[in-house]
N, C-alpha and C positions, 0 to 999 in steps of 0.2 A: 817325307812326302805327305802332303795333305790329301785327304780323300773325303768322299761323301759318306763313308762308313768308318766307324771306329770300334775298337774293342779294348777293354782293360783286362790285361792278362799278366800272369806271373811268368817266370822264366823256366819253369819245369813243365815237361810235356806229360799230359795225362793219357788216359786210356783211349781217347779219340784220336791220338796222334798229333795233337796241337797243344800249344801252351794252355794251361788251365785258366779259366776266367776268374774274375775277382770274387764273385759270390762263392764259388766252389773252393777257392783258395782260403778264404776266411773260414768257411765251414770245415776245412781240413784242420785249421788251428783249433776250432771249437771242439771237434771230435777228439782231438788230442788233449783236451782239457787245459789248453794254454791261455785261453782268453780270461780276462778278469770278468766278474759279474757285470760290470758296466759295459765292457766291450761286447759281451755276449748279448746283453739287452739291446744295445745299439744295432748289432747285426740282425737280431730277430725283428726289431722295429723296421729296419730298412728292407729286409727280405719280405716282410708282410706288406709293406707299402708297395713295393714293386709287384708283388703277386696280385694286389688289388688294382693297380693302375696300368700295368703292362699286359697286353694280350699274351696268352699262353700258346706258343706254337703247337700245332697238332702232333708234331713228331715226338714231343715229350710224353704223349699219351701211352706209348708202348715202350717207354724207357729209352727212346731215341735210337731205335735199331738201325736207322740210316746214318747215324754218326754226324748229324748236322751240328753246326756251331752258330751261335747268334752273334750278330754285330749290330750296334746301334746306328741309326741314321743320324749323322752328326748334327745337322741343323735342327730337325724336328725334335730330337731327344736332348737338346742342350740343357734344359732344366733337369731332366733325369740324370744326365751325366754329372751335373753339379751336385746332385744328391748323393752321388757315390764317393765324394771326397772323404767322408768319415771312414769308409771301408779302406780307402787308400791310406789314410792315416793309421789305421790298425795294422795294415801290412808293413808300413814304415816302422812302427814301434816294435814289431816282431822281426825286423830285419829280413823281410821277404821282398826280394827285388821284383819289381813289376813295371810294366810299360803301358802307355797308351799308344796303340798301333792304329794307323789310319791307312785306308786303301779305297780305291775305286772298284776293285775287282778281287775280293778275297776267296772267291769260289763260285760254284754253280748255285744260283739262288733257287731254293726249294720252298721258301715261305717269305712273305712280306706283309707287314702291317704299317700303320702310320709311324711307328717309332723304331722298328728293327727289321732285320732280315735274318733268315736262317739259310746257311750255305753249306754245301758239301765242299770241303776244302780241296783245292787242286793237288796239294801235296800233304802227305801225312808222314810224321816222323815216328821213330820207335819211342814208346814212353820211357822217360828217364826215371831213375830211382826217386822216390818221394824224399823230399828233404827230411833230415833228422828232426824229430819232434812233431811230425805231422801224422795224422791218422786218416786213412782212406776209408770209405764206406759207401754203401749204395745211396744214390740220390733219393731223397724223400719228397713225395708229392705234397703240396700244400704247405702250410706253415710248419716251421721246424721248432717253434716255441716249446712244444711238448717234449722236446728232446733235451731240454735245459739240463746242464750238468752242474753249473756253478750254483753256489748257495749264497 
């Protein structure tokens, strides 16, 4: 089903009760030390670019206590979505199943800007066990480049 909104997500459910988004999934691989130095640099470059170009929803300011999930506005964010292909390639290389999900109504909208919306999902699932070889950790505000593990 095509929709006005889309989300790139993996097939395991995280702490918010929804499938984990692409940035967090690649960060799980990074935390586990599974990324090559080249993959890690690519991830940091893309993460930094999105942090500079995409508005930061206010619910992230308190660690997302409301449990909102962000979705891209499909048409306005088309160029941004194209920039995410290298992260999808990383997930493919590490055999992490993922999908592009589209919807017109993924939840109650609590935030919107020119490129994305934040929603409270209508349905939440029980988090699934994290896949083997992944490492969870708290989300870090700002650039993650200082967390570099590879040499």
